[in-house]
mmCIF file of the N, C-alpha and C atoms, coordinates in Angstrom:
data_MODEL
# 
_entry.id   MODEL 
# 
loop_
_atom_site.group_PDB 
_atom_site.id 
_atom_site.type_symbol 
_atom_site.label_atom_id 
_atom_site.label_alt_id 
_atom_site.label_comp_id 
_atom_site.label_asym_id 
_atom_site.label_entity_id 
_atom_site.label_seq_id 
_atom_site.pdbx_PDB_ins_code 
_atom_site.Cartn_x 
_atom_site.Cartn_y 
_atom_site.Cartn_z 
_atom_site.occupancy 
_atom_site.B_iso_or_equiv 
_atom_site.pdbx_formal_charge 
_atom_site.auth_seq_id 
_atom_site.auth_comp_id 
_atom_site.auth_asym_id 
_atom_site.auth_atom_id 
_atom_site.pdbx_PDB_model_num 
ATOM 1   N N  . UNK A 1 1  ? 123.356 107.737 93.638  1.00 0.00 ? 1  UNK A N  1 
ATOM 2   C CA . UNK A 1 1  ? 122.174 108.337 92.922  1.00 0.00 ? 1  UNK A CA 1 
ATOM 3   C C  . UNK A 1 1  ? 120.916 108.238 94.187  1.00 0.00 ? 1  UNK A C  1 
ATOM 4   N N  . UNK A 1 2  ? 120.628 107.351 94.734  1.00 0.00 ? 2  UNK A N  1 
ATOM 5   C CA . UNK A 1 2  ? 119.941 107.336 95.816  1.00 0.00 ? 2  UNK A CA 1 
ATOM 6   C C  . UNK A 1 2  ? 120.006 108.479 96.829  1.00 0.00 ? 2  UNK A C  1 
ATOM 7   N N  . UNK A 1 3  ? 121.161 108.595 97.349  1.00 0.00 ? 3  UNK A N  1 
ATOM 8   C CA . UNK A 1 3  ? 121.474 109.902 98.228  1.00 0.00 ? 3  UNK A CA 1 
ATOM 9   C C  . UNK A 1 3  ? 121.150 111.347 97.627  1.00 0.00 ? 3  UNK A C  1 
ATOM 10  N N  . UNK A 1 4  ? 121.447 111.249 96.367  1.00 0.00 ? 4  UNK A N  1 
ATOM 11  C CA . UNK A 1 4  ? 120.960 112.542 95.885  1.00 0.00 ? 4  UNK A CA 1 
ATOM 12  C C  . UNK A 1 4  ? 119.254 112.804 96.058  1.00 0.00 ? 4  UNK A C  1 
ATOM 13  N N  . UNK A 1 5  ? 118.673 111.742 95.418  1.00 0.00 ? 5  UNK A N  1 
ATOM 14  C CA . UNK A 1 5  ? 117.316 111.897 95.740  1.00 0.00 ? 5  UNK A CA 1 
ATOM 15  C C  . UNK A 1 5  ? 116.537 112.388 96.858  1.00 0.00 ? 5  UNK A C  1 
ATOM 16  N N  . UNK A 1 6  ? 117.404 111.512 98.031  1.00 0.00 ? 6  UNK A N  1 
ATOM 17  C CA . UNK A 1 6  ? 116.891 111.681 99.419  1.00 0.00 ? 6  UNK A CA 1 
ATOM 18  C C  . UNK A 1 6  ? 117.133 113.184 99.819  1.00 0.00 ? 6  UNK A C  1 
ATOM 19  N N  . UNK A 1 7  ? 118.269 113.515 99.582  1.00 0.00 ? 7  UNK A N  1 
ATOM 20  C CA . UNK A 1 7  ? 118.864 114.823 100.151 1.00 0.00 ? 7  UNK A CA 1 
ATOM 21  C C  . UNK A 1 7  ? 118.178 115.974 99.431  1.00 0.00 ? 7  UNK A C  1 
ATOM 22  N N  . UNK A 1 8  ? 118.179 115.832 97.909  1.00 0.00 ? 8  UNK A N  1 
ATOM 23  C CA . UNK A 1 8  ? 117.899 117.225 97.245  1.00 0.00 ? 8  UNK A CA 1 
ATOM 24  C C  . UNK A 1 8  ? 116.283 117.240 96.693  1.00 0.00 ? 8  UNK A C  1 
ATOM 25  N N  . UNK A 1 9  ? 115.426 116.231 96.489  1.00 0.00 ? 9  UNK A N  1 
ATOM 26  C CA . UNK A 1 9  ? 114.516 115.976 96.132  1.00 0.00 ? 9  UNK A CA 1 
ATOM 27  C C  . UNK A 1 9  ? 113.390 116.240 97.500  1.00 0.00 ? 9  UNK A C  1 
ATOM 28  N N  . UNK A 1 10 ? 112.467 117.042 97.388  1.00 0.00 ? 10 UNK A N  1 
ATOM 29  C CA . UNK A 1 10 ? 111.534 117.093 98.649  1.00 0.00 ? 10 UNK A CA 1 
ATOM 30  C C  . UNK A 1 10 ? 110.634 115.924 98.871  1.00 0.00 ? 10 UNK A C  1 
ATOM 31  N N  . UNK A 1 11 ? 110.128 114.961 97.741  1.00 0.00 ? 11 UNK A N  1 
ATOM 32  C CA . UNK A 1 11 ? 109.224 113.994 98.412  1.00 0.00 ? 11 UNK A CA 1 
ATOM 33  C C  . UNK A 1 11 ? 109.761 112.349 97.899  1.00 0.00 ? 11 UNK A C  1 
ATOM 34  N N  . UNK A 1 12 ? 111.280 112.542 97.596  1.00 0.00 ? 12 UNK A N  1 
ATOM 35  C CA . UNK A 1 12 ? 111.569 111.177 97.376  1.00 0.00 ? 12 UNK A CA 1 
ATOM 36  C C  . UNK A 1 12 ? 111.882 110.341 98.484  1.00 0.00 ? 12 UNK A C  1 
ATOM 37  N N  . UNK A 1 13 ? 112.265 110.661 99.815  1.00 0.00 ? 13 UNK A N  1 
ATOM 38  C CA . UNK A 1 13 ? 111.798 109.861 101.069 1.00 0.00 ? 13 UNK A CA 1 
ATOM 39  C C  . UNK A 1 13 ? 110.696 109.070 100.864 1.00 0.00 ? 13 UNK A C  1 
ATOM 40  N N  . UNK A 1 14 ? 109.439 109.932 100.509 1.00 0.00 ? 14 UNK A N  1 
ATOM 41  C CA . UNK A 1 14 ? 108.281 108.890 100.827 1.00 0.00 ? 14 UNK A CA 1 
ATOM 42  C C  . UNK A 1 14 ? 108.297 108.112 99.495  1.00 0.00 ? 14 UNK A C  1 
ATOM 43  N N  . UNK A 1 15 ? 108.800 108.437 98.202  1.00 0.00 ? 15 UNK A N  1 
ATOM 44  C CA . UNK A 1 15 ? 108.700 107.224 97.373  1.00 0.00 ? 15 UNK A CA 1 
ATOM 45  C C  . UNK A 1 15 ? 109.572 106.224 97.946  1.00 0.00 ? 15 UNK A C  1 
ATOM 46  N N  . UNK A 1 16 ? 110.695 106.331 98.479  1.00 0.00 ? 16 UNK A N  1 
ATOM 47  C CA . UNK A 1 16 ? 111.712 105.371 99.009  1.00 0.00 ? 16 UNK A CA 1 
ATOM 48  C C  . UNK A 1 16 ? 110.716 104.500 100.090 1.00 0.00 ? 16 UNK A C  1 
ATOM 49  N N  . UNK A 1 17 ? 109.927 104.945 101.033 1.00 0.00 ? 17 UNK A N  1 
ATOM 50  C CA . UNK A 1 17 ? 109.185 104.507 102.081 1.00 0.00 ? 17 UNK A CA 1 
ATOM 51  C C  . UNK A 1 17 ? 108.146 103.629 101.415 1.00 0.00 ? 17 UNK A C  1 
ATOM 52  N N  . UNK A 1 18 ? 107.364 104.226 100.448 1.00 0.00 ? 18 UNK A N  1 
ATOM 53  C CA . UNK A 1 18 ? 106.297 103.274 99.799  1.00 0.00 ? 18 UNK A CA 1 
ATOM 54  C C  . UNK A 1 18 ? 106.920 102.190 98.856  1.00 0.00 ? 18 UNK A C  1 
ATOM 55  N N  . UNK A 1 19 ? 108.115 102.504 98.259  1.00 0.00 ? 19 UNK A N  1 
ATOM 56  C CA . UNK A 1 19 ? 108.887 101.183 97.508  1.00 0.00 ? 19 UNK A CA 1 
ATOM 57  C C  . UNK A 1 19 ? 108.981 100.156 98.642  1.00 0.00 ? 19 UNK A C  1 
ATOM 58  N N  . UNK A 1 20 ? 109.509 100.562 99.708  1.00 0.00 ? 20 UNK A N  1 
ATOM 59  C CA . UNK A 1 20 ? 110.107 99.626  100.563 1.00 0.00 ? 20 UNK A CA 1 
ATOM 60  C C  . UNK A 1 20 ? 108.825 98.915  101.339 1.00 0.00 ? 20 UNK A C  1 
ATOM 61  N N  . UNK A 1 21 ? 107.816 99.593  101.358 1.00 0.00 ? 21 UNK A N  1 
ATOM 62  C CA . UNK A 1 21 ? 106.696 99.020  101.965 1.00 0.00 ? 21 UNK A CA 1 
ATOM 63  C C  . UNK A 1 21 ? 106.055 98.125  101.041 1.00 0.00 ? 21 UNK A C  1 
ATOM 64  N N  . UNK A 1 22 ? 106.142 98.285  99.406  1.00 0.00 ? 22 UNK A N  1 
ATOM 65  C CA . UNK A 1 22 ? 105.383 97.394  98.640  1.00 0.00 ? 22 UNK A CA 1 
ATOM 66  C C  . UNK A 1 22 ? 106.269 95.973  98.564  1.00 0.00 ? 22 UNK A C  1 
ATOM 67  N N  . UNK A 1 23 ? 107.717 96.045  98.960  1.00 0.00 ? 23 UNK A N  1 
ATOM 68  C CA . UNK A 1 23 ? 108.668 94.982  99.226  1.00 0.00 ? 23 UNK A CA 1 
ATOM 69  C C  . UNK A 1 23 ? 108.242 94.262  100.264 1.00 0.00 ? 23 UNK A C  1 
ATOM 70  N N  . UNK A 1 24 ? 108.111 95.121  101.317 1.00 0.00 ? 24 UNK A N  1 
ATOM 71  C CA . UNK A 1 24 ? 107.701 94.301  102.510 1.00 0.00 ? 24 UNK A CA 1 
ATOM 72  C C  . UNK A 1 24 ? 106.337 93.630  102.431 1.00 0.00 ? 24 UNK A C  1 
ATOM 73  N N  . UNK A 1 25 ? 105.356 94.266  101.932 1.00 0.00 ? 25 UNK A N  1 
ATOM 74  C CA . UNK A 1 25 ? 104.051 93.691  101.687 1.00 0.00 ? 25 UNK A CA 1 
ATOM 75  C C  . UNK A 1 25 ? 104.099 92.161  100.848 1.00 0.00 ? 25 UNK A C  1 
ATOM 76  N N  . UNK A 1 26 ? 104.907 92.190  99.866  1.00 0.00 ? 26 UNK A N  1 
ATOM 77  C CA . UNK A 1 26 ? 105.332 91.249  98.712  1.00 0.00 ? 26 UNK A CA 1 
ATOM 78  C C  . UNK A 1 26 ? 106.099 89.992  99.714  1.00 0.00 ? 26 UNK A C  1 
ATOM 79  N N  . UNK A 1 27 ? 106.948 90.379  100.610 1.00 0.00 ? 27 UNK A N  1 
ATOM 80  C CA . UNK A 1 27 ? 107.722 89.511  101.573 1.00 0.00 ? 27 UNK A CA 1 
ATOM 81  C C  . UNK A 1 27 ? 106.871 88.625  102.574 1.00 0.00 ? 27 UNK A C  1 
ATOM 82  N N  . UNK A 1 28 ? 105.944 89.803  102.951 1.00 0.00 ? 28 UNK A N  1 
ATOM 83  C CA . UNK A 1 28 ? 105.081 88.942  104.060 1.00 0.00 ? 28 UNK A CA 1 
ATOM 84  C C  . UNK A 1 28 ? 104.077 88.039  103.385 1.00 0.00 ? 28 UNK A C  1 
ATOM 85  N N  . UNK A 1 29 ? 103.498 88.572  102.210 1.00 0.00 ? 29 UNK A N  1 
ATOM 86  C CA . UNK A 1 29 ? 102.351 87.920  101.503 1.00 0.00 ? 29 UNK A CA 1 
ATOM 87  C C  . UNK A 1 29 ? 102.821 86.613  101.335 1.00 0.00 ? 29 UNK A C  1 
ATOM 88  N N  . UNK A 1 30 ? 104.424 86.231  100.673 1.00 0.00 ? 30 UNK A N  1 
ATOM 89  C CA . UNK A 1 30 ? 104.660 85.263  100.096 1.00 0.00 ? 30 UNK A CA 1 
ATOM 90  C C  . UNK A 1 30 ? 104.720 84.387  101.319 1.00 0.00 ? 30 UNK A C  1 
ATOM 91  N N  . UNK A 1 31 ? 105.514 84.950  102.380 1.00 0.00 ? 31 UNK A N  1 
ATOM 92  C CA . UNK A 1 31 ? 105.736 84.062  103.610 1.00 0.00 ? 31 UNK A CA 1 
ATOM 93  C C  . UNK A 1 31 ? 104.670 83.516  104.311 1.00 0.00 ? 31 UNK A C  1 
ATOM 94  N N  . UNK A 1 32 ? 103.558 84.682  104.524 1.00 0.00 ? 32 UNK A N  1 
ATOM 95  C CA . UNK A 1 32 ? 102.284 83.992  104.996 1.00 0.00 ? 32 UNK A CA 1 
ATOM 96  C C  . UNK A 1 32 ? 101.800 82.599  103.999 1.00 0.00 ? 32 UNK A C  1 
ATOM 97  N N  . UNK A 1 33 ? 101.934 83.188  102.772 1.00 0.00 ? 33 UNK A N  1 
ATOM 98  C CA . UNK A 1 33 ? 101.357 81.760  102.117 1.00 0.00 ? 33 UNK A CA 1 
ATOM 99  C C  . UNK A 1 33 ? 102.036 80.687  102.276 1.00 0.00 ? 33 UNK A C  1 
ATOM 100 N N  . UNK A 1 34 ? 103.149 80.586  102.557 1.00 0.00 ? 34 UNK A N  1 
ATOM 101 C CA . UNK A 1 34 ? 104.140 79.308  102.519 1.00 0.00 ? 34 UNK A CA 1 
ATOM 102 C C  . UNK A 1 34 ? 103.868 78.669  103.904 1.00 0.00 ? 34 UNK A C  1 
ATOM 103 N N  . UNK A 1 35 ? 103.509 79.847  104.897 1.00 0.00 ? 35 UNK A N  1 
ATOM 104 C CA . UNK A 1 35 ? 103.326 79.345  106.292 1.00 0.00 ? 35 UNK A CA 1 
ATOM 105 C C  . UNK A 1 35 ? 101.873 78.649  106.165 1.00 0.00 ? 35 UNK A C  1 
ATOM 106 N N  . UNK A 1 36 ? 101.218 79.063  105.458 1.00 0.00 ? 36 UNK A N  1 
ATOM 107 C CA . UNK A 1 36 ? 99.462  78.532  105.496 1.00 0.00 ? 36 UNK A CA 1 
ATOM 108 C C  . UNK A 1 36 ? 99.590  77.284  104.647 1.00 0.00 ? 36 UNK A C  1 
ATOM 109 N N  . UNK A 1 37 ? 100.346 77.040  103.600 1.00 0.00 ? 37 UNK A N  1 
ATOM 110 C CA . UNK A 1 37 ? 100.257 75.788  102.917 1.00 0.00 ? 37 UNK A CA 1 
ATOM 111 C C  . UNK A 1 37 ? 101.072 74.980  103.640 1.00 0.00 ? 37 UNK A C  1 
ATOM 112 N N  . UNK A 1 38 ? 102.461 74.915  103.585 1.00 0.00 ? 38 UNK A N  1 
ATOM 113 C CA . UNK A 1 38 ? 103.433 73.958  104.061 1.00 0.00 ? 38 UNK A CA 1 
ATOM 114 C C  . UNK A 1 38 ? 104.084 73.843  105.448 1.00 0.00 ? 38 UNK A C  1 
ATOM 115 N N  . UNK A 1 39 ? 103.651 74.552  106.398 1.00 0.00 ? 39 UNK A N  1 
ATOM 116 C CA . UNK A 1 39 ? 103.991 74.787  107.643 1.00 0.00 ? 39 UNK A CA 1 
ATOM 117 C C  . UNK A 1 39 ? 103.383 73.988  108.554 1.00 0.00 ? 39 UNK A C  1 
ATOM 118 N N  . UNK A 1 40 ? 103.993 73.488  109.616 1.00 0.00 ? 40 UNK A N  1 
ATOM 119 C CA . UNK A 1 40 ? 103.475 72.660  110.704 1.00 0.00 ? 40 UNK A CA 1 
ATOM 120 C C  . UNK A 1 40 ? 102.458 73.294  111.503 1.00 0.00 ? 40 UNK A C  1 
ATOM 121 N N  . UNK A 1 41 ? 102.490 74.896  111.554 1.00 0.00 ? 41 UNK A N  1 
ATOM 122 C CA . UNK A 1 41 ? 101.682 75.590  112.003 1.00 0.00 ? 41 UNK A CA 1 
ATOM 123 C C  . UNK A 1 41 ? 101.042 76.423  111.266 1.00 0.00 ? 41 UNK A C  1 
ATOM 124 N N  . UNK A 1 42 ? 99.957  76.276  110.452 1.00 0.00 ? 42 UNK A N  1 
ATOM 125 C CA . UNK A 1 42 ? 99.388  77.081  109.430 1.00 0.00 ? 42 UNK A CA 1 
ATOM 126 C C  . UNK A 1 42 ? 98.826  78.399  110.291 1.00 0.00 ? 42 UNK A C  1 
ATOM 127 N N  . UNK A 1 43 ? 98.370  78.406  111.270 1.00 0.00 ? 43 UNK A N  1 
ATOM 128 C CA . UNK A 1 43 ? 97.972  79.565  111.938 1.00 0.00 ? 43 UNK A CA 1 
ATOM 129 C C  . UNK A 1 43 ? 98.919  80.958  112.375 1.00 0.00 ? 43 UNK A C  1 
ATOM 130 N N  . UNK A 1 44 ? 100.391 80.443  112.043 1.00 0.00 ? 44 UNK A N  1 
ATOM 131 C CA . UNK A 1 44 ? 101.269 81.196  112.206 1.00 0.00 ? 44 UNK A CA 1 
ATOM 132 C C  . UNK A 1 44 ? 101.117 82.335  111.187 1.00 0.00 ? 44 UNK A C  1 
ATOM 133 N N  . UNK A 1 45 ? 100.563 81.921  109.707 1.00 0.00 ? 45 UNK A N  1 
ATOM 134 C CA . UNK A 1 45 ? 100.371 83.041  108.913 1.00 0.00 ? 45 UNK A CA 1 
ATOM 135 C C  . UNK A 1 45 ? 99.555  83.958  109.414 1.00 0.00 ? 45 UNK A C  1 
ATOM 136 N N  . UNK A 1 46 ? 98.528  83.795  110.300 1.00 0.00 ? 46 UNK A N  1 
ATOM 137 C CA . UNK A 1 46 ? 97.823  85.045  110.661 1.00 0.00 ? 46 UNK A CA 1 
ATOM 138 C C  . UNK A 1 46 ? 98.830  85.987  111.668 1.00 0.00 ? 46 UNK A C  1 
ATOM 139 N N  . UNK A 1 47 ? 99.478  85.706  112.320 1.00 0.00 ? 47 UNK A N  1 
ATOM 140 C CA . UNK A 1 47 ? 100.608 86.525  112.872 1.00 0.00 ? 47 UNK A CA 1 
ATOM 141 C C  . UNK A 1 47 ? 101.306 87.087  112.074 1.00 0.00 ? 47 UNK A C  1 
ATOM 142 N N  . UNK A 1 48 ? 101.960 86.407  110.821 1.00 0.00 ? 48 UNK A N  1 
ATOM 143 C CA . UNK A 1 48 ? 102.680 87.132  110.079 1.00 0.00 ? 48 UNK A CA 1 
ATOM 144 C C  . UNK A 1 48 ? 101.840 88.318  109.194 1.00 0.00 ? 48 UNK A C  1 
ATOM 145 N N  . UNK A 1 49 ? 100.713 88.086  109.001 1.00 0.00 ? 49 UNK A N  1 
ATOM 146 C CA . UNK A 1 49 ? 99.815  88.979  108.391 1.00 0.00 ? 49 UNK A CA 1 
ATOM 147 C C  . UNK A 1 49 ? 99.598  90.398  109.078 1.00 0.00 ? 49 UNK A C  1 
ATOM 148 N N  . UNK A 1 50 ? 99.509  90.004  110.536 1.00 0.00 ? 50 UNK A N  1 
ATOM 149 C CA . UNK A 1 50 ? 99.123  91.077  111.691 1.00 0.00 ? 50 UNK A CA 1 
ATOM 150 C C  . UNK A 1 50 ? 100.463 91.952  111.727 1.00 0.00 ? 50 UNK A C  1 
ATOM 151 N N  . UNK A 1 51 ? 101.660 91.059  111.454 1.00 0.00 ? 51 UNK A N  1 
ATOM 152 C CA . UNK A 1 51 ? 102.907 92.049  111.540 1.00 0.00 ? 51 UNK A CA 1 
ATOM 153 C C  . UNK A 1 51 ? 103.024 92.967  110.270 1.00 0.00 ? 51 UNK A C  1 
ATOM 154 N N  . UNK A 1 52 ? 102.542 92.288  109.151 1.00 0.00 ? 52 UNK A N  1 
ATOM 155 C CA . UNK A 1 52 ? 102.645 93.298  107.921 1.00 0.00 ? 52 UNK A CA 1 
ATOM 156 C C  . UNK A 1 52 ? 101.644 94.590  108.137 1.00 0.00 ? 52 UNK A C  1 
ATOM 157 N N  . UNK A 1 53 ? 100.573 94.282  108.701 1.00 0.00 ? 53 UNK A N  1 
ATOM 158 C CA . UNK A 1 53 ? 99.567  95.186  108.927 1.00 0.00 ? 53 UNK A CA 1 
ATOM 159 C C  . UNK A 1 53 ? 100.074 96.299  110.051 1.00 0.00 ? 53 UNK A C  1 
ATOM 160 N N  . UNK A 1 54 ? 100.746 95.935  110.616 1.00 0.00 ? 54 UNK A N  1 
ATOM 161 C CA . UNK A 1 54 ? 101.116 96.901  112.022 1.00 0.00 ? 54 UNK A CA 1 
ATOM 162 C C  . UNK A 1 54 ? 102.505 97.644  110.875 1.00 0.00 ? 54 UNK A C  1 
ATOM 163 N N  . UNK A 1 55 ? 103.456 97.018  110.284 1.00 0.00 ? 55 UNK A N  1 
ATOM 164 C CA . UNK A 1 55 ? 104.176 97.603  109.534 1.00 0.00 ? 55 UNK A CA 1 
ATOM 165 C C  . UNK A 1 55 ? 103.778 98.821  108.443 1.00 0.00 ? 55 UNK A C  1 
ATOM 166 N N  . UNK A 1 56 ? 102.579 98.328  107.769 1.00 0.00 ? 56 UNK A N  1 
ATOM 167 C CA . UNK A 1 56 ? 101.849 99.509  107.045 1.00 0.00 ? 56 UNK A CA 1 
ATOM 168 C C  . UNK A 1 56 ? 101.163 100.369 107.594 1.00 0.00 ? 56 UNK A C  1 
ATOM 169 N N  . UNK A 1 57 ? 100.648 100.057 108.755 1.00 0.00 ? 57 UNK A N  1 
ATOM 170 C CA . UNK A 1 57 ? 100.247 101.262 109.927 1.00 0.00 ? 57 UNK A CA 1 
ATOM 171 C C  . UNK A 1 57 ? 101.122 102.245 110.069 1.00 0.00 ? 57 UNK A C  1 
ATOM 172 N N  . UNK A 1 58 ? 102.121 101.880 110.762 1.00 0.00 ? 58 UNK A N  1 
ATOM 173 C CA . UNK A 1 58 ? 103.480 102.418 111.324 1.00 0.00 ? 58 UNK A CA 1 
ATOM 174 C C  . UNK A 1 58 ? 104.177 103.695 109.975 1.00 0.00 ? 58 UNK A C  1 
ATOM 175 N N  . UNK A 1 59 ? 104.185 102.972 108.807 1.00 0.00 ? 59 UNK A N  1 
ATOM 176 C CA . UNK A 1 59 ? 104.568 103.891 107.892 1.00 0.00 ? 59 UNK A CA 1 
ATOM 177 C C  . UNK A 1 59 ? 103.625 104.833 107.195 1.00 0.00 ? 59 UNK A C  1 
ATOM 178 N N  . UNK A 1 60 ? 102.362 104.501 107.298 1.00 0.00 ? 60 UNK A N  1 
ATOM 179 C CA . UNK A 1 60 ? 101.049 105.301 106.897 1.00 0.00 ? 60 UNK A CA 1 
ATOM 180 C C  . UNK A 1 60 ? 101.318 106.560 107.971 1.00 0.00 ? 60 UNK A C  1 
ATOM 181 N N  . UNK A 1 61 ? 101.326 106.174 109.205 1.00 0.00 ? 61 UNK A N  1 
ATOM 182 C CA . UNK A 1 61 ? 101.274 107.338 110.345 1.00 0.00 ? 61 UNK A CA 1 
ATOM 183 C C  . UNK A 1 61 ? 102.497 108.194 109.931 1.00 0.00 ? 61 UNK A C  1 
ATOM 184 N N  . UNK A 1 62 ? 103.683 107.871 109.537 1.00 0.00 ? 62 UNK A N  1 
ATOM 185 C CA . UNK A 1 62 ? 104.942 108.687 109.514 1.00 0.00 ? 62 UNK A CA 1 
ATOM 186 C C  . UNK A 1 62 ? 104.504 109.392 108.259 1.00 0.00 ? 62 UNK A C  1 
ATOM 187 N N  . UNK A 1 63 ? 104.178 108.926 107.292 1.00 0.00 ? 63 UNK A N  1 
ATOM 188 C CA . UNK A 1 63 ? 103.735 109.732 105.943 1.00 0.00 ? 63 UNK A CA 1 
ATOM 189 C C  . UNK A 1 63 ? 102.720 110.721 106.090 1.00 0.00 ? 63 UNK A C  1 
ATOM 190 N N  . UNK A 1 64 ? 101.804 110.363 106.809 1.00 0.00 ? 64 UNK A N  1 
ATOM 191 C CA . UNK A 1 64 ? 100.422 111.096 107.050 1.00 0.00 ? 64 UNK A CA 1 
ATOM 192 C C  . UNK A 1 64 ? 100.754 112.114 107.856 1.00 0.00 ? 64 UNK A C  1 
ATOM 193 N N  . UNK A 1 65 ? 101.278 112.022 108.945 1.00 0.00 ? 65 UNK A N  1 
ATOM 194 C CA . UNK A 1 65 ? 101.836 113.251 109.867 1.00 0.00 ? 65 UNK A CA 1 
ATOM 195 C C  . UNK A 1 65 ? 102.922 113.864 109.560 1.00 0.00 ? 65 UNK A C  1 
ATOM 196 N N  . UNK A 1 66 ? 103.607 113.272 108.397 1.00 0.00 ? 66 UNK A N  1 
ATOM 197 C CA . UNK A 1 66 ? 104.872 114.118 108.165 1.00 0.00 ? 66 UNK A CA 1 
ATOM 198 C C  . UNK A 1 66 ? 106.114 114.194 109.402 1.00 0.00 ? 66 UNK A C  1 
ATOM 199 N N  . UNK A 1 67 ? 106.181 113.106 109.922 1.00 0.00 ? 67 UNK A N  1 
ATOM 200 C CA . UNK A 1 67 ? 107.004 112.683 111.021 1.00 0.00 ? 67 UNK A CA 1 
ATOM 201 C C  . UNK A 1 67 ? 108.414 112.984 110.479 1.00 0.00 ? 67 UNK A C  1 
ATOM 202 N N  . UNK A 1 68 ? 108.941 113.176 109.388 1.00 0.00 ? 68 UNK A N  1 
ATOM 203 C CA . UNK A 1 68 ? 110.131 113.270 109.040 1.00 0.00 ? 68 UNK A CA 1 
ATOM 204 C C  . UNK A 1 68 ? 110.477 114.816 108.579 1.00 0.00 ? 68 UNK A C  1 
ATOM 205 N N  . UNK A 1 69 ? 109.471 115.430 108.645 1.00 0.00 ? 69 UNK A N  1 
ATOM 206 C CA . UNK A 1 69 ? 109.642 117.080 108.454 1.00 0.00 ? 69 UNK A CA 1 
ATOM 207 C C  . UNK A 1 69 ? 110.194 117.353 106.853 1.00 0.00 ? 69 UNK A C  1 
ATOM 208 N N  . UNK A 1 70 ? 109.981 116.517 105.902 1.00 0.00 ? 70 UNK A N  1 
ATOM 209 C CA . UNK A 1 70 ? 110.313 116.516 104.597 1.00 0.00 ? 70 UNK A CA 1 
ATOM 210 C C  . UNK A 1 70 ? 109.447 117.721 103.829 1.00 0.00 ? 70 UNK A C  1 
ATOM 211 N N  . UNK A 1 71 ? 108.406 117.802 103.978 1.00 0.00 ? 71 UNK A N  1 
ATOM 212 C CA . UNK A 1 71 ? 107.438 118.779 103.379 1.00 0.00 ? 71 UNK A CA 1 
ATOM 213 C C  . UNK A 1 71 ? 107.629 120.075 103.578 1.00 0.00 ? 71 UNK A C  1 
ATOM 214 N N  . UNK A 1 72 ? 107.807 120.478 104.869 1.00 0.00 ? 72 UNK A N  1 
ATOM 215 C CA . UNK A 1 72 ? 107.890 121.540 105.451 1.00 0.00 ? 72 UNK A CA 1 
ATOM 216 C C  . UNK A 1 72 ? 109.060 122.558 105.576 1.00 0.00 ? 72 UNK A C  1 
ATOM 217 N N  . UNK A 1 73 ? 110.173 121.716 104.653 1.00 0.00 ? 73 UNK A N  1 
ATOM 218 C CA . UNK A 1 73 ? 111.056 122.559 104.464 1.00 0.00 ? 73 UNK A CA 1 
ATOM 219 C C  . UNK A 1 73 ? 111.298 123.154 103.168 1.00 0.00 ? 73 UNK A C  1 
# 
């Protein structure tokens, strides 16, 4: 079913990217919380949050600049 949406629907790849981004943000947020609270190195959570921000920035650039050429087809 997912392949149908990706191939035949024009904006579905962006819905997939946004959904994957939301899951990644949730994952990174929980990981940073546990690193901050229970780790030997709580400052490692700052690195985890920066990785999350880089991921969000890259996905936003891909969507904003239409690097997948989905809309123009």
